[in-house]
mmCIF file as Biopython writes it, N, C-alpha, C and O atoms, coordinates in Angstrom:
data_model
#
loop_
_atom_site.group_PDB
_atom_site.id
_atom_site.type_symbol
_atom_site.label_atom_id
_atom_site.label_alt_id
_atom_site.label_comp_id
_atom_site.label_asym_id
_atom_site.label_entity_id
_atom_site.label_seq_id
_atom_site.pdbx_PDB_ins_code
_atom_site.Cartn_x
_atom_site.Cartn_y
_atom_site.Cartn_z
_atom_site.occupancy
_atom_site.B_iso_or_equiv
_atom_site.auth_seq_id
_atom_site.auth_asym_id
_atom_site.pdbx_PDB_model_num
ATOM 1   N N  . MET A ? 1  ? 0.724   -0.965 0.308   1.0 0.0 1  A 1 
ATOM 2   C CA . MET A ? 1  ? 0.024   -0.067 -0.309  1.0 0.0 1  A 1 
ATOM 3   C C  . MET A ? 1  ? 1.023   1.327  -0.268  1.0 0.0 1  A 1 
ATOM 4   O O  . MET A ? 1  ? 0.942   2.245  -1.085  1.0 0.0 1  A 1 
ATOM 5   N N  . PHE A ? 2  ? 1.795   1.277  0.653   1.0 0.0 2  A 1 
ATOM 6   C CA . PHE A ? 2  ? 2.427   2.697  1.105   1.0 0.0 2  A 1 
ATOM 7   C C  . PHE A ? 2  ? 3.340   2.706  -0.655  1.0 0.0 2  A 1 
ATOM 8   O O  . PHE A ? 2  ? 3.335   3.791  -1.238  1.0 0.0 2  A 1 
ATOM 9   N N  . ARG A ? 3  ? 3.832   1.871  -1.142  1.0 0.0 3  A 1 
ATOM 10  C CA . ARG A ? 3  ? 4.762   1.946  -2.493  1.0 0.0 3  A 1 
ATOM 11  C C  . ARG A ? 3  ? 3.121   2.392  -3.668  1.0 0.0 3  A 1 
ATOM 12  O O  . ARG A ? 3  ? 2.960   3.222  -4.563  1.0 0.0 3  A 1 
ATOM 13  N N  . GLU A ? 4  ? 2.339   1.497  -3.130  1.0 0.0 4  A 1 
ATOM 14  C CA . GLU A ? 4  ? 1.743   2.891  -4.078  1.0 0.0 4  A 1 
ATOM 15  C C  . GLU A ? 4  ? 0.839   4.046  -3.991  1.0 0.0 4  A 1 
ATOM 16  O O  . GLU A ? 4  ? -0.122  4.274  -4.727  1.0 0.0 4  A 1 
ATOM 17  N N  . PHE A ? 5  ? 1.272   4.760  -2.983  1.0 0.0 5  A 1 
ATOM 18  C CA . PHE A ? 5  ? 0.983   5.371  -2.141  1.0 0.0 5  A 1 
ATOM 19  C C  . PHE A ? 5  ? 2.019   6.763  -2.853  1.0 0.0 5  A 1 
ATOM 20  O O  . PHE A ? 5  ? 1.586   7.899  -3.044  1.0 0.0 5  A 1 
ATOM 21  N N  . LYS A ? 6  ? 3.300   6.339  -3.123  1.0 0.0 6  A 1 
ATOM 22  C CA . LYS A ? 6  ? 4.488   6.718  -3.418  1.0 0.0 6  A 1 
ATOM 23  C C  . LYS A ? 6  ? 4.811   6.476  -5.050  1.0 0.0 6  A 1 
ATOM 24  O O  . LYS A ? 6  ? 5.876   6.795  -5.577  1.0 0.0 6  A 1 
ATOM 25  N N  . ARG A ? 7  ? 3.955   6.003  -5.573  1.0 0.0 7  A 1 
ATOM 26  C CA . ARG A ? 7  ? 4.296   5.891  -7.319  1.0 0.0 7  A 1 
ATOM 27  C C  . ARG A ? 7  ? 3.915   7.249  -7.819  1.0 0.0 7  A 1 
ATOM 28  O O  . ARG A ? 7  ? 3.131   8.091  -7.382  1.0 0.0 7  A 1 
ATOM 29  N N  . PRO A ? 8  ? 4.697   7.214  -8.858  1.0 0.0 8  A 1 
ATOM 30  C CA . PRO A ? 8  ? 5.168   8.956  -9.956  1.0 0.0 8  A 1 
ATOM 31  C C  . PRO A ? 8  ? 3.808   9.063  -10.070 1.0 0.0 8  A 1 
ATOM 32  O O  . PRO A ? 8  ? 3.351   10.192 -9.885  1.0 0.0 8  A 1 
ATOM 33  N N  . ASP A ? 9  ? 2.684   7.762  -10.448 1.0 0.0 9  A 1 
ATOM 34  C CA . ASP A ? 9  ? 1.045   8.641  -11.094 1.0 0.0 9  A 1 
ATOM 35  C C  . ASP A ? 9  ? 0.863   9.184  -9.781  1.0 0.0 9  A 1 
ATOM 36  O O  . ASP A ? 9  ? -0.187  9.801  -9.960  1.0 0.0 9  A 1 
ATOM 37  N N  . PHE A ? 10 ? 1.065   9.308  -9.001  1.0 0.0 10 A 1 
ATOM 38  C CA . PHE A ? 10 ? 0.108   9.883  -7.417  1.0 0.0 10 A 1 
ATOM 39  C C  . PHE A ? 10 ? 0.967   11.401 -7.420  1.0 0.0 10 A 1 
ATOM 40  O O  . PHE A ? 10 ? 0.566   12.514 -7.078  1.0 0.0 10 A 1 
ATOM 41  N N  . ALA A ? 11 ? 2.428   10.927 -7.996  1.0 0.0 11 A 1 
ATOM 42  C CA . ALA A ? 11 ? 3.399   12.371 -7.107  1.0 0.0 11 A 1 
ATOM 43  C C  . ALA A ? 11 ? 2.683   13.767 -8.060  1.0 0.0 11 A 1 
ATOM 44  O O  . ALA A ? 11 ? 3.189   14.855 -7.784  1.0 0.0 11 A 1 
ATOM 45  N N  . LEU A ? 12 ? 2.046   13.774 -8.670  1.0 0.0 12 A 1 
ATOM 46  C CA . LEU A ? 12 ? 1.656   15.140 -9.896  1.0 0.0 12 A 1 
ATOM 47  C C  . LEU A ? 12 ? 0.354   15.532 -9.872  1.0 0.0 12 A 1 
ATOM 48  O O  . LEU A ? 12 ? -0.094  16.320 -10.705 1.0 0.0 12 A 1 
ATOM 49  N N  . LEU A ? 13 ? -0.786  14.699 -8.337  1.0 0.0 13 A 1 
ATOM 50  C CA . LEU A ? 13 ? -1.969  15.260 -8.235  1.0 0.0 13 A 1 
ATOM 51  C C  . LEU A ? 13 ? -1.614  17.106 -7.812  1.0 0.0 13 A 1 
ATOM 52  O O  . LEU A ? 13 ? -0.618  17.824 -7.727  1.0 0.0 13 A 1 
ATOM 53  N N  . GLU A ? 14 ? -3.154  17.250 -7.636  1.0 0.0 14 A 1 
ATOM 54  C CA . GLU A ? 14 ? -3.223  19.144 -7.835  1.0 0.0 14 A 1 
ATOM 55  C C  . GLU A ? 14 ? -2.602  18.974 -6.294  1.0 0.0 14 A 1 
ATOM 56  O O  . GLU A ? 14 ? -1.510  19.371 -5.885  1.0 0.0 14 A 1 
ATOM 57  N N  . ARG A ? 15 ? -3.442  18.398 -5.713  1.0 0.0 15 A 1 
ATOM 58  C CA . ARG A ? 15 ? -3.054  18.682 -4.201  1.0 0.0 15 A 1 
ATOM 59  C C  . ARG A ? 15 ? -1.627  18.447 -3.974  1.0 0.0 15 A 1 
ATOM 60  O O  . ARG A ? 15 ? -1.262  19.054 -2.967  1.0 0.0 15 A 1 
ATOM 61  N N  . GLY A ? 16 ? -0.675  17.784 -4.544  1.0 0.0 16 A 1 
ATOM 62  C CA . GLY A ? 16 ? 0.089   17.284 -4.137  1.0 0.0 16 A 1 
ATOM 63  C C  . GLY A ? 16 ? 0.788   15.998 -3.898  1.0 0.0 16 A 1 
ATOM 64  O O  . GLY A ? 16 ? 0.035   15.470 -3.080  1.0 0.0 16 A 1 
ATOM 65  N N  . PRO A ? 17 ? 1.606   15.300 -4.071  1.0 0.0 17 A 1 
ATOM 66  C CA . PRO A ? 17 ? 2.093   13.878 -3.255  1.0 0.0 17 A 1 
ATOM 67  C C  . PRO A ? 17 ? 0.706   13.301 -2.913  1.0 0.0 17 A 1 
ATOM 68  O O  . PRO A ? 17 ? 0.098   14.038 -2.136  1.0 0.0 17 A 1 
ATOM 69  N N  . LEU A ? 18 ? 0.023   12.173 -3.280  1.0 0.0 18 A 1 
ATOM 70  C CA . LEU A ? 18 ? -0.677  11.652 -2.835  1.0 0.0 18 A 1 
ATOM 71  C C  . LEU A ? 18 ? -0.097  11.597 -1.110  1.0 0.0 18 A 1 
ATOM 72  O O  . LEU A ? 18 ? -0.742  12.350 -0.381  1.0 0.0 18 A 1 
ATOM 73  N N  . ALA A ? 19 ? 0.859   10.921 -0.517  1.0 0.0 19 A 1 
ATOM 74  C CA . ALA A ? 19 ? 1.287   10.168 0.136   1.0 0.0 19 A 1 
ATOM 75  C C  . ALA A ? 19 ? 1.055   11.475 1.323   1.0 0.0 19 A 1 
ATOM 76  O O  . ALA A ? 19 ? 0.281   11.258 2.256   1.0 0.0 19 A 1 
ATOM 77  N N  . GLY A ? 20 ? 1.456   12.233 1.266   1.0 0.0 20 A 1 
ATOM 78  C CA . GLY A ? 20 ? 0.952   13.608 1.971   1.0 0.0 20 A 1 
ATOM 79  C C  . GLY A ? 20 ? 0.130   13.806 2.570   1.0 0.0 20 A 1 
ATOM 80  O O  . GLY A ? 20 ? 0.236   14.079 3.766   1.0 0.0 20 A 1 
ATOM 81  N N  . TYR A ? 21 ? -0.953  13.736 1.952   1.0 0.0 21 A 1 
ATOM 82  C CA . TYR A ? 21 ? -2.106  13.719 2.814   1.0 0.0 21 A 1 
ATOM 83  C C  . TYR A ? 21 ? -3.392  12.753 2.686   1.0 0.0 21 A 1 
ATOM 84  O O  . TYR A ? 21 ? -4.588  13.037 2.617   1.0 0.0 21 A 1 
ATOM 85  N N  . CYS A ? 22 ? -2.657  11.389 2.676   1.0 0.0 22 A 1 
ATOM 86  C CA . CYS A ? 22 ? -3.497  10.144 2.715   1.0 0.0 22 A 1 
ATOM 87  C C  . CYS A ? 22 ? -3.638  9.548  3.789   1.0 0.0 22 A 1 
ATOM 88  O O  . CYS A ? 22 ? -2.846  10.020 4.605   1.0 0.0 22 A 1 
ATOM 89  N N  . SER A ? 23 ? -4.404  8.535  4.326   1.0 0.0 23 A 1 
ATOM 90  C CA . SER A ? 23 ? -3.939  8.361  5.725   1.0 0.0 23 A 1 
ATOM 91  C C  . SER A ? 23 ? -5.061  6.888  5.422   1.0 0.0 23 A 1 
ATOM 92  O O  . SER A ? 23 ? -5.470  6.572  4.305   1.0 0.0 23 A 1 
ATOM 93  N N  . TYR A ? 24 ? -5.355  6.232  6.587   1.0 0.0 24 A 1 
ATOM 94  C CA . TYR A ? 24 ? -5.636  4.829  6.199   1.0 0.0 24 A 1 
ATOM 95  C C  . TYR A ? 24 ? -5.709  4.305  7.907   1.0 0.0 24 A 1 
ATOM 96  O O  . TYR A ? 24 ? -5.211  4.790  8.923   1.0 0.0 24 A 1 
ATOM 97  N N  . LEU A ? 25 ? -6.513  3.176  7.687   1.0 0.0 25 A 1 
ATOM 98  C CA . LEU A ? 25 ? -6.698  2.111  8.790   1.0 0.0 25 A 1 
ATOM 99  C C  . LEU A ? 25 ? -6.447  0.854  9.172   1.0 0.0 25 A 1 
ATOM 100 O O  . LEU A ? 25 ? -6.988  -0.153 8.715   1.0 0.0 25 A 1 
ATOM 101 N N  . SER A ? 26 ? -5.372  0.919  10.270  1.0 0.0 26 A 1 
ATOM 102 C CA . SER A ? 26 ? -4.670  -0.544 9.990   1.0 0.0 26 A 1 
ATOM 103 C C  . SER A ? 26 ? -5.837  -1.903 10.377  1.0 0.0 26 A 1 
ATOM 104 O O  . SER A ? 26 ? -7.061  -1.774 10.351  1.0 0.0 26 A 1 
ATOM 105 N N  . TYR A ? 27 ? -5.350  -2.735 10.603  1.0 0.0 27 A 1 
ATOM 106 C CA . TYR A ? 27 ? -6.327  -3.856 10.840  1.0 0.0 27 A 1 
ATOM 107 C C  . TYR A ? 27 ? -7.086  -3.477 12.814  1.0 0.0 27 A 1 
ATOM 108 O O  . TYR A ? 27 ? -8.194  -3.340 13.333  1.0 0.0 27 A 1 
ATOM 109 N N  . ASP A ? 28 ? -5.362  -3.455 13.327  1.0 0.0 28 A 1 
ATOM 110 C CA . ASP A ? 28 ? -6.097  -3.566 14.297  1.0 0.0 28 A 1 
ATOM 111 C C  . ASP A ? 28 ? -6.398  -2.470 14.794  1.0 0.0 28 A 1 
ATOM 112 O O  . ASP A ? 28 ? -7.102  -2.704 15.776  1.0 0.0 28 A 1 
ATOM 113 N N  . ALA A ? 29 ? -6.167  -0.730 14.576  1.0 0.0 29 A 1 
ATOM 114 C CA . ALA A ? 29 ? -7.354  -0.134 14.840  1.0 0.0 29 A 1 
ATOM 115 C C  . ALA A ? 29 ? -8.377  -0.130 14.264  1.0 0.0 29 A 1 
ATOM 116 O O  . ALA A ? 29 ? -9.124  0.649  14.857  1.0 0.0 29 A 1 
ATOM 117 N N  . LEU A ? 30 ? -9.008  -0.698 13.164  1.0 0.0 30 A 1 
ATOM 118 C CA . LEU A ? 30 ? -10.268 -1.445 12.870  1.0 0.0 30 A 1 
ATOM 119 C C  . LEU A ? 30 ? -10.892 -1.770 14.143  1.0 0.0 30 A 1 
ATOM 120 O O  . LEU A ? 30 ? -11.778 -1.260 14.829  1.0 0.0 30 A 1 
ATOM 121 N N  . ILE A ? 31 ? -10.035 -2.924 14.242  1.0 0.0 31 A 1 
ATOM 122 C CA . ILE A ? 31 ? -10.969 -4.094 15.574  1.0 0.0 31 A 1 
ATOM 123 C C  . ILE A ? 31 ? -10.965 -2.899 16.560  1.0 0.0 31 A 1 
ATOM 124 O O  . ILE A ? 31 ? -12.035 -2.316 16.732  1.0 0.0 31 A 1 
ATOM 125 N N  . GLU A ? 32 ? -9.977  -2.523 17.155  1.0 0.0 32 A 1 
ATOM 126 C CA . GLU A ? 32 ? -9.956  -1.484 18.163  1.0 0.0 32 A 1 
ATOM 127 C C  . GLU A ? 32 ? -11.178 -0.779 18.114  1.0 0.0 32 A 1 
ATOM 128 O O  . GLU A ? 32 ? -12.049 -1.078 18.931  1.0 0.0 32 A 1 
ATOM 129 N N  . LEU A ? 33 ? -11.402 0.212  17.185  1.0 0.0 33 A 1 
ATOM 130 C CA . LEU A ? 33 ? -12.768 1.071  16.517  1.0 0.0 33 A 1 
ATOM 131 C C  . LEU A ? 33 ? -13.894 0.703  16.768  1.0 0.0 33 A 1 
ATOM 132 O O  . LEU A ? 33 ? -14.769 1.471  17.169  1.0 0.0 33 A 1 
ATOM 133 N N  . ALA A ? 34 ? -14.107 -0.918 16.512  1.0 0.0 34 A 1 
ATOM 134 C CA . ALA A ? 34 ? -15.152 -1.791 16.031  1.0 0.0 34 A 1 
ATOM 135 C C  . ALA A ? 34 ? -15.478 -2.187 17.675  1.0 0.0 34 A 1 
ATOM 136 O O  . ALA A ? 34 ? -16.532 -2.712 18.031  1.0 0.0 34 A 1 
ATOM 137 N N  . GLU A ? 35 ? -14.717 -1.942 18.300  1.0 0.0 35 A 1 
ATOM 138 C CA . GLU A ? 35 ? -15.419 -2.786 20.301  1.0 0.0 35 A 1 
ATOM 139 C C  . GLU A ? 35 ? -15.099 -1.676 20.920  1.0 0.0 35 A 1 
ATOM 140 O O  . GLU A ? 35 ? -14.350 -1.810 21.887  1.0 0.0 35 A 1 
ATOM 141 N N  . GLU A ? 36 ? -15.597 -0.163 20.528  1.0 0.0 36 A 1 
ATOM 142 C CA . GLU A ? 36 ? -16.024 0.590  21.312  1.0 0.0 36 A 1 
ATOM 143 C C  . GLU A ? 36 ? -16.969 0.694  21.427  1.0 0.0 36 A 1 
ATOM 144 O O  . GLU A ? 36 ? -17.696 0.877  20.451  1.0 0.0 36 A 1 
ATOM 145 N N  . SER A ? 37 ? -17.453 0.627  22.702  1.0 0.0 37 A 1 
ATOM 146 C CA . SER A ? 37 ? -18.923 0.365  23.470  1.0 0.0 37 A 1 
ATOM 147 C C  . SER A ? 37 ? -20.070 1.401  23.017  1.0 0.0 37 A 1 
ATOM 148 O O  . SER A ? 37 ? -21.246 1.036  23.028  1.0 0.0 37 A 1 
ATOM 149 N N  . LYS A ? 38 ? -19.605 3.055  22.509  1.0 0.0 38 A 1 
ATOM 150 C CA . LYS A ? 38 ? -20.650 3.434  22.168  1.0 0.0 38 A 1 
ATOM 151 C C  . LYS A ? 38 ? -20.452 3.954  20.479  1.0 0.0 38 A 1 
ATOM 152 O O  . LYS A ? 38 ? -20.797 5.046  20.028  1.0 0.0 38 A 1 
ATOM 153 N N  . LEU A ? 39 ? -19.958 3.107  19.915  1.0 0.0 39 A 1 
ATOM 154 C CA . LEU A ? 39 ? -19.745 3.247  18.534  1.0 0.0 39 A 1 
ATOM 155 C C  . LEU A ? 39 ? -21.135 3.938  17.481  1.0 0.0 39 A 1 
ATOM 156 O O  . LEU A ? 39 ? -21.250 4.723  16.540  1.0 0.0 39 A 1 
ATOM 157 N N  . GLU A ? 40 ? -22.026 3.063  18.351  1.0 0.0 40 A 1 
ATOM 158 C CA . GLU A ? 40 ? -23.185 3.476  17.228  1.0 0.0 40 A 1 
ATOM 159 C C  . GLU A ? 40 ? -23.438 4.991  17.478  1.0 0.0 40 A 1 
ATOM 160 O O  . GLU A ? 40 ? -24.084 5.375  16.504  1.0 0.0 40 A 1 
ATOM 161 N N  . TYR A ? 41 ? -23.224 6.055  18.351  1.0 0.0 41 A 1 
ATOM 162 C CA . TYR A ? 41 ? -23.499 7.217  18.461  1.0 0.0 41 A 1 
ATOM 163 C C  . TYR A ? 41 ? -22.285 8.359  18.199  1.0 0.0 41 A 1 
ATOM 164 O O  . TYR A ? 41 ? -22.060 9.524  18.529  1.0 0.0 41 A 1 
ATOM 165 N N  . MET A ? 42 ? -21.690 7.382  17.461  1.0 0.0 42 A 1 
ATOM 166 C CA . MET A ? 42 ? -20.494 8.248  17.200  1.0 0.0 42 A 1 
ATOM 167 C C  . MET A ? 42 ? -20.517 8.631  15.556  1.0 0.0 42 A 1 
ATOM 168 O O  . MET A ? 42 ? -20.930 7.869  14.682  1.0 0.0 42 A 1 
ATOM 169 N N  . ASN A ? 43 ? -20.099 9.680  15.385  1.0 0.0 43 A 1 
ATOM 170 C CA . ASN A ? 43 ? -19.485 10.210 14.040  1.0 0.0 43 A 1 
ATOM 171 C C  . ASN A ? 43 ? -18.793 10.047 13.384  1.0 0.0 43 A 1 
ATOM 172 O O  . ASN A ? 43 ? -17.721 9.819  13.943  1.0 0.0 43 A 1 
ATOM 173 N N  . THR A ? 44 ? -18.713 10.006 11.834  1.0 0.0 44 A 1 
ATOM 174 C CA . THR A ? 44 ? -17.482 9.915  11.513  1.0 0.0 44 A 1 
ATOM 175 C C  . THR A ? 44 ? -16.206 10.539 11.641  1.0 0.0 44 A 1 
ATOM 176 O O  . THR A ? 44 ? -15.178 10.082 11.141  1.0 0.0 44 A 1 
ATOM 177 N N  . ALA A ? 45 ? -16.292 11.782 12.439  1.0 0.0 45 A 1 
ATOM 178 C CA . ALA A ? 45 ? -15.197 12.168 12.393  1.0 0.0 45 A 1 
ATOM 179 C C  . ALA A ? 45 ? -13.844 11.523 14.051  1.0 0.0 45 A 1 
ATOM 180 O O  . ALA A ? 45 ? -12.872 11.942 14.679  1.0 0.0 45 A 1 
ATOM 181 N N  . VAL A ? 46 ? -14.877 10.161 13.969  1.0 0.0 46 A 1 
ATOM 182 C CA . VAL A ? 46 ? -13.465 9.320  15.629  1.0 0.0 46 A 1 
ATOM 183 C C  . VAL A ? 46 ? -13.061 8.637  14.140  1.0 0.0 46 A 1 
ATOM 184 O O  . VAL A ? 46 ? -11.994 8.101  14.441  1.0 0.0 46 A 1 
ATOM 185 N N  . VAL A ? 47 ? -13.213 8.426  13.138  1.0 0.0 47 A 1 
ATOM 186 C CA . VAL A ? 47 ? -12.148 7.502  12.499  1.0 0.0 47 A 1 
ATOM 187 C C  . VAL A ? 47 ? -11.123 8.289  12.798  1.0 0.0 47 A 1 
ATOM 188 O O  . VAL A ? 47 ? -10.331 7.852  13.632  1.0 0.0 47 A 1 
ATOM 189 N N  . ASP A ? 48 ? -10.831 9.855  12.108  1.0 0.0 48 A 1 
ATOM 190 C CA . ASP A ? 48 ? -9.241  10.503 12.326  1.0 0.0 48 A 1 
ATOM 191 C C  . ASP A ? 48 ? -8.630  10.575 13.201  1.0 0.0 48 A 1 
ATOM 192 O O  . ASP A ? 48 ? -7.655  11.324 13.263  1.0 0.0 48 A 1 
ATOM 193 N N  . GLU A ? 49 ? -9.195  9.470  14.583  1.0 0.0 49 A 1 
ATOM 194 C CA . GLU A ? 49 ? -8.518  9.703  15.783  1.0 0.0 49 A 1 
ATOM 195 C C  . GLU A ? 49 ? -7.819  8.061  15.743  1.0 0.0 49 A 1 
ATOM 196 O O  . GLU A ? 49 ? -6.928  7.686  16.506  1.0 0.0 49 A 1 
ATOM 197 N N  . PHE A ? 50 ? -8.405  7.296  14.761  1.0 0.0 50 A 1 
ATOM 198 C CA . PHE A ? 50 ? -7.611  5.814  14.521  1.0 0.0 50 A 1 
ATOM 199 C C  . PHE A ? 50 ? -6.634  5.660  13.397  1.0 0.0 50 A 1 
ATOM 200 O O  . PHE A ? 50 ? -5.851  4.717  13.287  1.0 0.0 50 A 1 
ATOM 201 N N  . ALA A ? 51 ? -6.734  6.546  12.672  1.0 0.0 51 A 1 
ATOM 202 C CA . ALA A ? 51 ? -6.662  6.668  11.507  1.0 0.0 51 A 1 
ATOM 203 C C  . ALA A ? 51 ? -5.009  7.461  11.254  1.0 0.0 51 A 1 
ATOM 204 O O  . ALA A ? 51 ? -4.848  8.616  11.648  1.0 0.0 51 A 1 
ATOM 205 N N  . GLU A ? 52 ? -3.846  6.680  10.556  1.0 0.0 52 A 1 
ATOM 206 C CA . GLU A ? 52 ? -2.235  6.662  11.094  1.0 0.0 52 A 1 
ATOM 207 C C  . GLU A ? 52 ? -1.940  7.345  9.151   1.0 0.0 52 A 1 
ATOM 208 O O  . GLU A ? 52 ? -2.558  6.929  8.171   1.0 0.0 52 A 1 
ATOM 209 N N  . ASP A ? 53 ? -1.060  8.219  9.145   1.0 0.0 53 A 1 
ATOM 210 C CA . ASP A ? 53 ? -0.772  8.928  8.350   1.0 0.0 53 A 1 
ATOM 211 C C  . ASP A ? 53 ? 0.476   7.902  7.234   1.0 0.0 53 A 1 
ATOM 212 O O  . ASP A ? 53 ? 1.349   7.078  7.508   1.0 0.0 53 A 1 
ATOM 213 N N  . ALA A ? 54 ? 0.027   8.427  6.096   1.0 0.0 54 A 1 
ATOM 214 C CA . ALA A ? 54 ? 0.704   6.921  4.722   1.0 0.0 54 A 1 
ATOM 215 C C  . ALA A ? 54 ? 2.001   7.168  4.810   1.0 0.0 54 A 1 
ATOM 216 O O  . ALA A ? 54 ? 2.726   6.207  4.555   1.0 0.0 54 A 1 
ATOM 217 N N  . GLU A ? 55 ? 2.659   8.451  5.173   1.0 0.0 55 A 1 
ATOM 218 C CA . GLU A ? 55 ? 4.087   9.116  5.187   1.0 0.0 55 A 1 
ATOM 219 C C  . GLU A ? 55 ? 4.487   8.100  6.487   1.0 0.0 55 A 1 
ATOM 220 O O  . GLU A ? 55 ? 5.358   7.262  6.255   1.0 0.0 55 A 1 
ATOM 221 N N  . ASP A ? 56 ? 3.989   8.131  7.622   1.0 0.0 56 A 1 
ATOM 222 C CA . ASP A ? 56 ? 4.866   7.213  8.524   1.0 0.0 56 A 1 
ATOM 223 C C  . ASP A ? 56 ? 5.360   5.927  8.617   1.0 0.0 56 A 1 
ATOM 224 O O  . ASP A ? 56 ? 6.068   5.605  9.571   1.0 0.0 56 A 1 
#
């Protein structure tokens, strides 16, 4: 996945290289998020807390 973010095809995007602003959810983070007891009451902004930057 990280190699794909850094491909030359994605380096010339209008917003800049994809790896500079792309994030992802790891399987561990996804499992942790799914186990949240109040998940049904959370909005999509909670995903930002579990997301990791592609450049890391």
